[in-house]
Biopython code that builds the backbone (N, CA, C, O; Angstrom):
import numpy as np
from Bio.PDB.StructureBuilder import StructureBuilder

atoms = [
    (1, "UNK", "N", (13.816, 73.071, 103.744)),
    (1, "UNK", "CA", (13.350, 73.016, 102.400)),
    (1, "UNK", "C", (13.525, 74.359, 101.699)),
    (1, "UNK", "O", (13.902, 74.403, 100.528)),
    (2, "UNK", "N", (13.262, 75.422, 102.389)),
    (2, "UNK", "CA", (13.367, 76.750, 101.809)),
    (2, "UNK", "C", (14.779, 77.017, 101.426)),
    (2, "UNK", "O", (15.018, 77.615, 100.377)),
    (3, "UNK", "N", (15.786, 76.583, 102.263)),
    (3, "UNK", "CA", (17.232, 76.752, 101.895)),
    (3, "UNK", "C", (17.529, 76.096, 100.592)),
    (3, "UNK", "O", (18.246, 76.659, 99.765)),
    (4, "UNK", "N", (16.990, 74.897, 100.378)),
    (4, "UNK", "CA", (17.315, 74.136, 99.189)),
    (4, "UNK", "C", (16.696, 74.811, 97.977)),
    (4, "UNK", "O", (17.318, 74.859, 96.916)),
    (5, "UNK", "N", (15.507, 75.324, 98.113)),
    (5, "UNK", "CA", (14.858, 76.049, 96.986)),
    (5, "UNK", "C", (15.660, 77.270, 96.566)),
    (5, "UNK", "O", (15.847, 77.557, 95.383)),
    (6, "UNK", "N", (16.146, 78.010, 97.641)),
    (6, "UNK", "CA", (16.961, 79.181, 97.321)),
    (6, "UNK", "C", (18.326, 78.833, 96.703)),
    (6, "UNK", "O", (18.802, 79.442, 95.745)),
    (7, "UNK", "N", (18.919, 77.794, 97.337)),
    (7, "UNK", "CA", (20.287, 77.401, 96.914)),
    (7, "UNK", "C", (20.285, 76.872, 95.439)),
    (7, "UNK", "O", (21.224, 77.088, 94.673)),
    (8, "UNK", "N", (19.220, 76.198, 95.112)),
    (8, "UNK", "CA", (19.128, 75.644, 93.756)),
    (8, "UNK", "C", (18.468, 76.629, 92.775)),
    (8, "UNK", "O", (18.260, 76.286, 91.611)),
    (9, "UNK", "N", (18.152, 77.793, 93.213)),
    (9, "UNK", "CA", (17.574, 78.895, 92.414)),
    (9, "UNK", "C", (16.309, 78.500, 91.733)),
    (9, "UNK", "O", (16.062, 78.885, 90.591)),
    (10, "UNK", "N", (15.492, 77.726, 92.426)),
    (10, "UNK", "CA", (14.209, 77.345, 91.817)),
    (10, "UNK", "C", (13.012, 77.918, 92.592)),
    (10, "UNK", "O", (11.864, 77.594, 92.288)),
    (11, "UNK", "N", (13.266, 78.720, 93.534)),
    (11, "UNK", "CA", (12.201, 79.375, 94.333)),
    (11, "UNK", "C", (11.275, 80.212, 93.497)),
    (11, "UNK", "O", (10.082, 80.275, 93.791)),
    (12, "UNK", "N", (11.773, 80.858, 92.469)),
    (12, "UNK", "CA", (10.913, 81.699, 91.605)),
    (12, "UNK", "C", (10.304, 80.903, 90.454)),
    (12, "UNK", "O", (9.433, 81.414, 89.749)),
    (13, "UNK", "N", (10.739, 79.679, 90.253)),
    (13, "UNK", "CA", (10.197, 78.866, 89.144)),
    (13, "UNK", "C", (9.170, 77.820, 89.633)),
    (13, "UNK", "O", (8.543, 77.105, 88.851)),
    (14, "UNK", "N", (9.038, 77.776, 90.961)),
    (14, "UNK", "CA", (8.168, 76.794, 91.509)),
    (14, "UNK", "C", (6.681, 77.346, 91.474)),
    (14, "UNK", "O", (6.370, 78.455, 91.907)),
    (15, "UNK", "N", (5.840, 76.478, 90.932)),
    (15, "UNK", "CA", (4.438, 76.872, 90.913)),
    (15, "UNK", "C", (3.513, 76.083, 91.867)),
    (15, "UNK", "O", (2.458, 76.567, 92.277)),
    (16, "UNK", "N", (3.931, 74.890, 92.192)),
    (16, "UNK", "CA", (3.143, 74.063, 93.069)),
    (16, "UNK", "C", (4.106, 73.194, 93.879)),
    (16, "UNK", "O", (5.236, 72.935, 93.463)),
    (17, "UNK", "N", (3.621, 72.746, 95.064)),
    (17, "UNK", "CA", (4.390, 71.744, 95.837)),
    (17, "UNK", "C", (3.324, 70.857, 96.516)),
    (17, "UNK", "O", (2.276, 71.346, 96.936)),
    (18, "UNK", "N", (3.600, 69.603, 96.609)),
    (18, "UNK", "CA", (2.668, 68.664, 97.201)),
    (18, "UNK", "C", (3.201, 68.138, 98.465)),
    (18, "UNK", "O", (4.282, 67.551, 98.502)),
    (19, "UNK", "N", (2.435, 68.344, 99.548)),
    (19, "UNK", "CA", (2.840, 67.967, 100.894)),
    (19, "UNK", "C", (1.630, 67.246, 101.559)),
    (19, "UNK", "O", (0.487, 67.356, 101.115)),
    (20, "UNK", "N", (1.944, 66.524, 102.620)),
    (20, "UNK", "CA", (0.803, 65.971, 103.363)),
    (20, "UNK", "C", (0.297, 67.053, 104.352)),
    (20, "UNK", "O", (0.878, 68.129, 104.489)),
    (21, "UNK", "N", (-0.779, 66.714, 105.009)),
    (21, "UNK", "CA", (-1.464, 67.684, 105.866)),
    (21, "UNK", "C", (-0.983, 67.554, 107.339)),
    (21, "UNK", "O", (-1.702, 67.067, 108.211)),
    (22, "UNK", "N", (0.234, 68.003, 107.558)),
    (22, "UNK", "CA", (0.774, 68.032, 108.895)),
    (22, "UNK", "C", (1.305, 69.394, 109.223)),
    (22, "UNK", "O", (1.451, 70.235, 108.336)),
    (23, "UNK", "N", (1.608, 69.638, 110.520)),
    (23, "UNK", "CA", (2.038, 70.882, 110.944)),
    (23, "UNK", "C", (3.311, 71.428, 110.331)),
    (23, "UNK", "O", (3.449, 72.633, 110.119)),
    (24, "UNK", "N", (4.243, 70.520, 110.048)),
    (24, "UNK", "CA", (5.490, 70.960, 109.409)),
    (24, "UNK", "C", (5.236, 71.381, 107.975)),
    (24, "UNK", "O", (5.898, 72.293, 107.481)),
    (25, "UNK", "N", (4.317, 70.757, 107.309)),
    (25, "UNK", "CA", (3.967, 71.171, 105.950)),
    (25, "UNK", "C", (3.347, 72.562, 105.983)),
    (25, "UNK", "O", (3.652, 73.397, 105.132)),
    (26, "UNK", "N", (2.481, 72.817, 106.958)),
    (26, "UNK", "CA", (1.866, 74.112, 107.109)),
    (26, "UNK", "C", (2.923, 75.235, 107.389)),
    (26, "UNK", "O", (2.779, 76.372, 106.939)),
    (27, "UNK", "N", (3.924, 74.881, 108.106)),
    (27, "UNK", "CA", (5.003, 75.860, 108.415)),
    (27, "UNK", "C", (5.723, 76.204, 107.118)),
    (27, "UNK", "O", (5.957, 77.393, 106.905)),
    (28, "UNK", "N", (6.087, 75.313, 106.256)),
    (28, "UNK", "CA", (6.785, 75.576, 105.047)),
    (28, "UNK", "C", (5.922, 76.422, 104.092)),
    (28, "UNK", "O", (6.403, 77.340, 103.428)),
    (29, "UNK", "N", (4.610, 76.065, 104.056)),
    (29, "UNK", "CA", (3.696, 76.840, 103.247)),
    (29, "UNK", "C", (3.623, 78.273, 103.743)),
    (29, "UNK", "O", (3.543, 79.170, 102.903)),
    (30, "UNK", "N", (3.644, 78.564, 105.032)),
    (30, "UNK", "CA", (3.612, 79.859, 105.555)),
    (30, "UNK", "C", (4.813, 80.685, 105.101)),
    (30, "UNK", "O", (4.711, 81.894, 104.894)),
    (31, "UNK", "N", (5.955, 80.007, 104.951)),
    (31, "UNK", "CA", (7.158, 80.685, 104.457)),
    (31, "UNK", "C", (7.082, 80.983, 102.959)),
    (31, "UNK", "O", (7.781, 81.874, 102.476)),
    (32, "UNK", "N", (6.297, 80.297, 102.264)),
    (32, "UNK", "CA", (6.166, 80.436, 100.837)),
    (32, "UNK", "C", (4.943, 81.287, 100.387)),
    (32, "UNK", "O", (4.668, 81.460, 99.200)),
    (33, "UNK", "N", (4.232, 81.803, 101.423)),
    (33, "UNK", "CA", (2.991, 82.539, 101.087)),
    (33, "UNK", "C", (3.297, 83.665, 100.101)),
    (33, "UNK", "O", (4.307, 84.361, 100.207)),
    (34, "UNK", "N", (2.387, 83.815, 99.140)),
    (34, "UNK", "CA", (2.583, 84.768, 98.092)),
    (34, "UNK", "C", (3.130, 84.181, 96.827)),
    (34, "UNK", "O", (2.944, 84.723, 95.737)),
    (35, "UNK", "N", (3.823, 83.044, 96.983)),
    (35, "UNK", "CA", (4.401, 82.387, 95.816)),
    (35, "UNK", "C", (3.575, 81.180, 95.420)),
    (35, "UNK", "O", (3.557, 80.792, 94.252)),
    (36, "UNK", "N", (2.890, 80.583, 96.387)),
    (36, "UNK", "CA", (2.090, 79.354, 96.148)),
    (36, "UNK", "C", (0.712, 79.550, 96.682)),
    (36, "UNK", "O", (0.481, 80.321, 97.613)),
    (37, "UNK", "N", (-0.190, 78.847, 96.084)),
    (37, "UNK", "CA", (-1.548, 78.804, 96.512)),
    (37, "UNK", "C", (-1.718, 77.528, 97.399)),
    (37, "UNK", "O", (-1.534, 76.414, 96.908)),
    (38, "UNK", "N", (-2.054, 77.689, 98.652)),
    (38, "UNK", "CA", (-2.041, 76.529, 99.585)),
    (38, "UNK", "C", (-3.446, 75.892, 99.573)),
    (38, "UNK", "O", (-4.439, 76.558, 99.865)),
    (39, "UNK", "N", (-3.508, 74.654, 99.248)),
    (39, "UNK", "CA", (-4.741, 73.866, 99.312)),
    (39, "UNK", "C", (-4.444, 72.542, 100.041)),
    (39, "UNK", "O", (-3.476, 71.835, 99.761)),
    (40, "UNK", "N", (-5.356, 72.257, 101.006)),
    (40, "UNK", "CA", (-5.164, 70.988, 101.805)),
    (40, "UNK", "C", (-5.429, 69.846, 100.817)),
    (40, "UNK", "O", (-6.131, 70.006, 99.818)),
    (41, "UNK", "N", (-4.849, 68.712, 101.130)),
    (41, "UNK", "CA", (-5.062, 67.480, 100.353)),
    (41, "UNK", "C", (-6.531, 67.049, 100.490)),
    (41, "UNK", "O", (-7.018, 66.766, 101.584)),
    (42, "UNK", "N", (-7.202, 67.012, 99.363)),
    (42, "UNK", "CA", (-8.616, 66.696, 99.328)),
    (42, "UNK", "C", (-8.899, 65.270, 99.818)),
    (42, "UNK", "O", (-9.874, 65.013, 100.523)),
    (43, "UNK", "N", (-7.977, 64.323, 99.403)),
    (43, "UNK", "CA", (-8.230, 62.940, 99.821)),
    (43, "UNK", "C", (-8.069, 62.792, 101.325)),
    (43, "UNK", "O", (-8.768, 62.003, 101.960)),
    (44, "UNK", "N", (-7.160, 63.542, 101.879)),
    (44, "UNK", "CA", (-6.908, 63.475, 103.374)),
    (44, "UNK", "C", (-8.183, 64.085, 104.076)),
    (44, "UNK", "O", (-8.671, 63.531, 105.061)),
    (45, "UNK", "N", (-8.677, 65.176, 103.571)),
    (45, "UNK", "CA", (-9.823, 65.835, 104.155)),
    (45, "UNK", "C", (-11.085, 64.959, 104.047)),
    (45, "UNK", "O", (-11.880, 64.914, 104.986)),
    (46, "UNK", "N", (-11.279, 64.253, 102.897)),
    (46, "UNK", "CA", (-12.425, 63.403, 102.718)),
    (46, "UNK", "C", (-12.284, 62.193, 103.698)),
    (46, "UNK", "O", (-13.267, 61.764, 104.302)),
    (47, "UNK", "N", (-11.082, 61.673, 103.838)),
    (47, "UNK", "CA", (-10.845, 60.587, 104.778)),
    (47, "UNK", "C", (-11.176, 60.968, 106.224)),
    (47, "UNK", "O", (-11.738, 60.186, 106.991)),
    (48, "UNK", "N", (-10.798, 62.215, 106.562)),
    (48, "UNK", "CA", (-11.152, 62.653, 107.992)),
    (48, "UNK", "C", (-12.623, 62.759, 108.181)),
    (48, "UNK", "O", (-13.148, 62.441, 109.247)),
    (49, "UNK", "N", (-13.345, 63.236, 107.084)),
    (49, "UNK", "CA", (-14.807, 63.378, 107.177)),
    (49, "UNK", "C", (-15.420, 61.973, 107.332)),
    (49, "UNK", "O", (-16.281, 61.768, 108.187)),
    (50, "UNK", "N", (-14.983, 61.017, 106.517)),
    (50, "UNK", "CA", (-15.525, 59.634, 106.585)),
    (50, "UNK", "C", (-15.236, 58.981, 107.906)),
    (50, "UNK", "O", (-16.088, 58.280, 108.452)),
    (51, "UNK", "N", (-14.023, 59.201, 108.443)),
    (51, "UNK", "CA", (-13.668, 58.618, 109.733)),
    (51, "UNK", "C", (-14.557, 59.208, 110.862)),
    (51, "UNK", "O", (-14.975, 58.509, 111.785)),
    (52, "UNK", "N", (-14.828, 60.565, 110.735)),
    (52, "UNK", "CA", (-15.705, 61.164, 111.728)),
    (52, "UNK", "C", (-17.098, 60.641, 111.597)),
    (52, "UNK", "O", (-17.780, 60.478, 112.609)),
    (53, "UNK", "N", (-17.570, 60.363, 110.377)),
    (53, "UNK", "CA", (-18.885, 59.804, 110.193)),
    (53, "UNK", "C", (-18.967, 58.377, 110.705)),
    (53, "UNK", "O", (-19.999, 58.008, 111.266)),
    (54, "UNK", "N", (-17.974, 57.584, 110.551)),
    (54, "UNK", "CA", (-17.853, 56.243, 111.088)),
    (54, "UNK", "C", (-17.927, 56.247, 112.651)),
    (54, "UNK", "O", (-18.539, 55.382, 113.278)),
    (55, "UNK", "N", (-17.298, 57.221, 113.192)),
    (55, "UNK", "CA", (-17.326, 57.339, 114.697)),
    (55, "UNK", "C", (-18.720, 57.562, 115.194)),
    (55, "UNK", "O", (-19.058, 57.129, 116.296)),
    (56, "UNK", "N", (-19.545, 58.228, 114.412)),
    (56, "UNK", "CA", (-20.994, 58.454, 114.827)),
    (56, "UNK", "C", (-21.791, 57.189, 114.734)),
    (56, "UNK", "O", (-22.584, 56.873, 115.621)),
    (57, "UNK", "N", (-21.580, 56.452, 113.644)),
    (57, "UNK", "CA", (-22.385, 55.221, 113.367)),
    (57, "UNK", "C", (-21.650, 53.965, 113.725)),
    (57, "UNK", "O", (-22.088, 52.881, 113.339)),
    (58, "UNK", "N", (-20.538, 54.050, 114.452)),
    (58, "UNK", "CA", (-19.671, 52.937, 114.734)),
    (58, "UNK", "C", (-20.411, 51.816, 115.536)),
    (58, "UNK", "O", (-20.208, 50.633, 115.265)),
    (59, "UNK", "N", (-21.271, 52.202, 116.526)),
    (59, "UNK", "CA", (-21.974, 51.152, 117.252)),
    (59, "UNK", "C", (-23.000, 50.452, 116.399)),
    (59, "UNK", "O", (-23.215, 49.255, 116.593)),
    (60, "UNK", "N", (-23.627, 51.101, 115.493)),
    (60, "UNK", "CA", (-24.553, 50.460, 114.571)),
    (60, "UNK", "C", (-23.841, 49.509, 113.651)),
    (60, "UNK", "O", (-24.334, 48.407, 113.407)),
    (61, "UNK", "N", (-22.706, 49.892, 113.135)),
    (61, "UNK", "CA", (-21.894, 49.046, 112.282)),
    (61, "UNK", "C", (-21.464, 47.765, 113.055)),
    (61, "UNK", "O", (-21.494, 46.651, 112.534)),
    (62, "UNK", "N", (-21.064, 47.999, 114.330)),
    (62, "UNK", "CA", (-20.628, 46.876, 115.123)),
    (62, "UNK", "C", (-21.827, 45.918, 115.411)),
    (62, "UNK", "O", (-21.633, 44.704, 115.472)),
    (63, "UNK", "N", (-23.028, 46.445, 115.582)),
    (63, "UNK", "CA", (-24.218, 45.535, 115.760)),
    (63, "UNK", "C", (-24.553, 44.762, 114.568)),
    (63, "UNK", "O", (-25.001, 43.620, 114.663)),
    (64, "UNK", "N", (-24.345, 45.361, 113.411)),
    (64, "UNK", "CA", (-24.564, 44.561, 112.125)),
    (64, "UNK", "C", (-23.584, 43.538, 111.961)),
    (64, "UNK", "O", (-23.920, 42.416, 111.582)),
    (65, "UNK", "N", (-22.245, 43.872, 112.248)),
    (65, "UNK", "CA", (-21.190, 42.873, 112.088)),
    (65, "UNK", "C", (-21.453, 41.681, 113.061)),
    (65, "UNK", "O", (-21.289, 40.516, 112.700)),
    (66, "UNK", "N", (-21.868, 42.029, 114.310)),
    (66, "UNK", "CA", (-22.140, 40.950, 115.285)),
    (66, "UNK", "C", (-23.286, 40.111, 114.878)),
    (66, "UNK", "O", (-23.287, 38.904, 115.122)),
    (67, "UNK", "N", (-24.288, 40.714, 114.251)),
    (67, "UNK", "CA", (-25.469, 39.904, 113.826)),
    (67, "UNK", "C", (-25.007, 38.974, 112.642)),
    (67, "UNK", "O", (-25.380, 37.801, 112.624)),
    (68, "UNK", "N", (-24.251, 39.452, 111.720)),
    (68, "UNK", "CA", (-23.761, 38.645, 110.614)),
    (68, "UNK", "C", (-22.928, 37.516, 111.163)),
    (68, "UNK", "O", (-23.092, 36.364, 110.762)),
    (69, "UNK", "N", (-22.009, 37.845, 112.106)),
    (69, "UNK", "CA", (-21.212, 36.818, 112.774)),
    (69, "UNK", "C", (-22.094, 35.728, 113.412)),
    (69, "UNK", "O", (-21.796, 34.543, 113.257)),
    (70, "UNK", "N", (-23.161, 36.097, 114.118)),
    (70, "UNK", "CA", (-24.037, 35.193, 114.767)),
    (70, "UNK", "C", (-24.706, 34.264, 113.723)),
    (70, "UNK", "O", (-24.667, 33.042, 113.868)),
    (71, "UNK", "N", (-25.338, 34.869, 112.639)),
    (71, "UNK", "CA", (-26.059, 34.065, 111.714)),
    (71, "UNK", "C", (-25.243, 33.186, 110.812)),
    (71, "UNK", "O", (-25.763, 32.220, 110.253)),
    (72, "UNK", "N", (-23.954, 33.499, 110.652)),
    (72, "UNK", "CA", (-23.117, 32.753, 109.778)),
    (72, "UNK", "C", (-22.160, 31.800, 110.530)),
    (72, "UNK", "O", (-21.315, 31.154, 109.911)),
    (73, "UNK", "N", (-22.303, 31.716, 111.899)),
    (73, "UNK", "CA", (-21.432, 30.927, 112.722)),
    (73, "UNK", "C", (-21.663, 29.417, 112.598)),
    (73, "UNK", "O", (-20.796, 28.623, 112.964)),
    (74, "UNK", "N", (-22.847, 29.016, 112.077)),
    (74, "UNK", "CA", (-23.069, 27.554, 111.962)),
    (74, "UNK", "C", (-24.032, 27.339, 110.741)),
    (74, "UNK", "O", (-24.753, 28.241, 110.314)),
    (75, "UNK", "N", (-23.989, 26.130, 110.237)),
    (75, "UNK", "CA", (-24.820, 25.802, 109.120)),
    (75, "UNK", "C", (-26.307, 25.824, 109.517)),
    (75, "UNK", "O", (-27.157, 26.183, 108.702)),
    (76, "UNK", "N", (-26.603, 25.464, 110.693)),
    (76, "UNK", "CA", (-28.041, 25.509, 111.219)),
    (76, "UNK", "C", (-28.522, 26.932, 111.299)),
    (76, "UNK", "O", (-29.672, 27.221, 110.969)),
    (77, "UNK", "N", (-27.678, 27.808, 111.722)),
    (77, "UNK", "CA", (-28.170, 29.309, 111.772)),
    (77, "UNK", "C", (-28.348, 29.879, 110.414)),
    (77, "UNK", "O", (-29.232, 30.708, 110.196)),
    (78, "UNK", "N", (-27.502, 29.442, 109.454)),
    (78, "UNK", "CA", (-27.665, 29.934, 108.088)),
    (78, "UNK", "C", (-29.014, 29.460, 107.551)),
    (78, "UNK", "O", (-29.742, 30.230, 106.925)),
    (79, "UNK", "N", (-29.352, 28.166, 107.802)),
    (79, "UNK", "CA", (-30.618, 27.638, 107.366)),
    (79, "UNK", "C", (-31.787, 28.348, 108.029)),
    (79, "UNK", "O", (-32.792, 28.649, 107.385)),
    (80, "UNK", "N", (-31.640, 28.620, 109.362)),
    (80, "UNK", "CA", (-32.684, 29.347, 110.100)),
    (80, "UNK", "C", (-32.876, 30.801, 109.517)),
    (80, "UNK", "O", (-33.995, 31.304, 109.416)),
    (81, "UNK", "N", (-31.773, 31.415, 109.159)),
    (81, "UNK", "CA", (-31.828, 32.757, 108.640)),
    (81, "UNK", "C", (-32.564, 32.753, 107.262)),
    (81, "UNK", "O", (-33.358, 33.647, 106.971)),
    (82, "UNK", "N", (-32.285, 31.766, 106.465)),
    (82, "UNK", "CA", (-33.021, 31.668, 105.158)),
    (82, "UNK", "C", (-34.477, 31.448, 105.393)),
    (82, "UNK", "O", (-35.299, 32.023, 104.680)),
    (83, "UNK", "N", (-34.845, 30.636, 106.365)),
    (83, "UNK", "CA", (-36.241, 30.346, 106.679)),
    (83, "UNK", "C", (-36.907, 31.656, 107.201)),
    (83, "UNK", "O", (-37.987, 32.015, 106.732)),
    (84, "UNK", "N", (-36.301, 32.336, 108.119)),
    (84, "UNK", "CA", (-36.892, 33.583, 108.588)),
    (84, "UNK", "C", (-37.025, 34.608, 107.497)),
    (84, "UNK", "O", (-38.027, 35.322, 107.461)),
    (85, "UNK", "N", (-36.040, 34.722, 106.582)),
    (85, "UNK", "CA", (-36.157, 35.623, 105.499)),
    (85, "UNK", "C", (-37.307, 35.296, 104.549)),
    (85, "UNK", "O", (-38.001, 36.193, 104.070)),
    (86, "UNK", "N", (-37.501, 34.021, 104.286)),
    (86, "UNK", "CA", (-38.659, 33.631, 103.425)),
    (86, "UNK", "C", (-39.929, 33.929, 104.152)),
    (86, "UNK", "O", (-40.869, 34.413, 103.521)),
    (87, "UNK", "N", (-40.033, 33.681, 105.414)),
    (87, "UNK", "CA", (-41.260, 33.943, 106.197)),
    (87, "UNK", "C", (-41.594, 35.439, 106.252)),
    (87, "UNK", "O", (-42.757, 35.838, 106.320)),
    (88, "UNK", "N", (-40.540, 36.242, 106.220)),
    (88, "UNK", "CA", (-40.742, 37.735, 106.254)),
    (88, "UNK", "C", (-40.862, 38.286, 104.893)),
    (88, "UNK", "O", (-40.962, 39.502, 104.734)),
    (89, "UNK", "N", (-40.857, 37.436, 103.866)),
    (89, "UNK", "CA", (-40.954, 37.821, 102.424)),
    (89, "UNK", "C", (-39.827, 38.711, 102.048)),
    (89, "UNK", "O", (-40.023, 39.640, 101.265)),
    (90, "UNK", "N", (-38.623, 38.475, 102.576)),
    (90, "UNK", "CA", (-37.463, 39.240, 102.185)),
    (90, "UNK", "C", (-36.738, 38.507, 101.061)),
    (90, "UNK", "O", (-36.274, 37.381, 101.236)),
    (91, "UNK", "N", (-36.653, 39.137, 99.949)),
    (91, "UNK", "CA", (-36.018, 38.529, 98.758)),
    (91, "UNK", "C", (-34.527, 38.932, 98.737)),
    (91, "UNK", "O", (-34.188, 40.109, 98.618)),
    (92, "UNK", "N", (-33.683, 37.957, 98.852)),
    (92, "UNK", "CA", (-32.199, 38.275, 98.813)),
    (92, "UNK", "C", (-31.518, 37.295, 97.896)),
    (92, "UNK", "O", (-31.880, 36.123, 97.791)),
    (93, "UNK", "N", (-30.550, 37.811, 97.262)),
    (93, "UNK", "CA", (-29.782, 37.059, 96.214)),
    (93, "UNK", "C", (-28.481, 36.463, 96.773)),
    (93, "UNK", "O", (-28.067, 35.378, 96.367)),
    (94, "UNK", "N", (-27.866, 37.155, 97.673)),
    (94, "UNK", "CA", (-26.541, 36.791, 98.107)),
    (94, "UNK", "C", (-26.590, 36.244, 99.611)),
    (94, "UNK", "O", (-27.525, 36.497, 100.371)),
    (95, "UNK", "N", (-25.543, 35.509, 99.935)),
    (95, "UNK", "CA", (-25.419, 35.023, 101.282)),
    (95, "UNK", "C", (-24.850, 36.190, 102.192)),
    (95, "UNK", "O", (-24.246, 37.141, 101.697)),
    (96, "UNK", "N", (-25.060, 36.070, 103.453)),
    (96, "UNK", "CA", (-24.468, 37.016, 104.383)),
    (96, "UNK", "C", (-22.956, 36.856, 104.367)),
    (96, "UNK", "O", (-22.437, 35.750, 104.511)),
    (97, "UNK", "N", (-22.255, 37.970, 104.190)),
    (97, "UNK", "CA", (-20.806, 37.995, 104.231)),
    (97, "UNK", "C", (-20.320, 39.008, 105.195)),
    (97, "UNK", "O", (-20.819, 40.132, 105.244)),
    (98, "UNK", "N", (-19.369, 38.629, 105.949)),
    (98, "UNK", "CA", (-18.753, 39.609, 106.904)),
    (98, "UNK", "C", (-17.707, 40.439, 106.193)),
    (98, "UNK", "O", (-16.851, 39.942, 105.462)),
    (99, "UNK", "N", (-17.824, 41.739, 106.447)),
    (99, "UNK", "CA", (-16.796, 42.655, 105.779)),
    (99, "UNK", "C", (-15.424, 42.505, 106.482)),
    (99, "UNK", "O", (-15.311, 41.802, 107.487)),
    (100, "UNK", "N", (-14.472, 43.120, 105.984)),
    (100, "UNK", "CA", (-13.121, 43.173, 106.585)),
    (100, "UNK", "C", (-13.011, 44.549, 107.215)),
    (100, "UNK", "O", (-13.217, 45.548, 106.526)),
    (101, "UNK", "N", (-12.696, 44.638, 108.492)),
    (101, "UNK", "CA", (-12.627, 45.921, 109.173)),
    (101, "UNK", "C", (-11.686, 46.878, 108.543)),
    (101, "UNK", "O", (-11.916, 48.087, 108.535)),
    (102, "UNK", "N", (-10.556, 46.313, 107.980)),
    (102, "UNK", "CA", (-9.496, 47.196, 107.415)),
    (102, "UNK", "C", (-9.815, 47.702, 106.046)),
    (102, "UNK", "O", (-9.043, 48.482, 105.487)),
    (103, "UNK", "N", (-10.936, 47.285, 105.473)),
    (103, "UNK", "CA", (-11.193, 47.716, 104.065)),
    (103, "UNK", "C", (-12.303, 48.741, 104.117)),
    (103, "UNK", "O", (-12.711, 49.262, 103.079)),
]
sb = StructureBuilder()
sb.init_structure("model")
sb.init_model(0)
sb.init_chain("A")
sb.init_seg("    ")
for serial, (resi, resn, name, xyz) in enumerate(atoms, 1):
    if name == "N":
        sb.init_residue(resn, " ", resi, " ")
    sb.init_atom(name, np.array(xyz, "f"), 0.0, 1.0, " ", f" {name:<3s}", serial, name[0])
structure = sb.get_structure()
């Protein structure tokens, strides 16, 4: 990449460059130190933080998903759930819905 910047004579005109957060990107940034301000991708960093948080509470999330699967697996269980919710004075507006793991 550095060769192309020099060959095209745009190395002194470049103010920013957008790269992903991988080791090869870090290597090119090291070559351009002094010309560019290096900032990691904020979206990538936030995603890493969220994924780390999910790893901590993953078992709790799985327990909730399994509970929803149990209560929504038959019409009788849905009716029982509604009855138990009424008995426990739990006011709810929506039905139990299983999330999508990929979302």
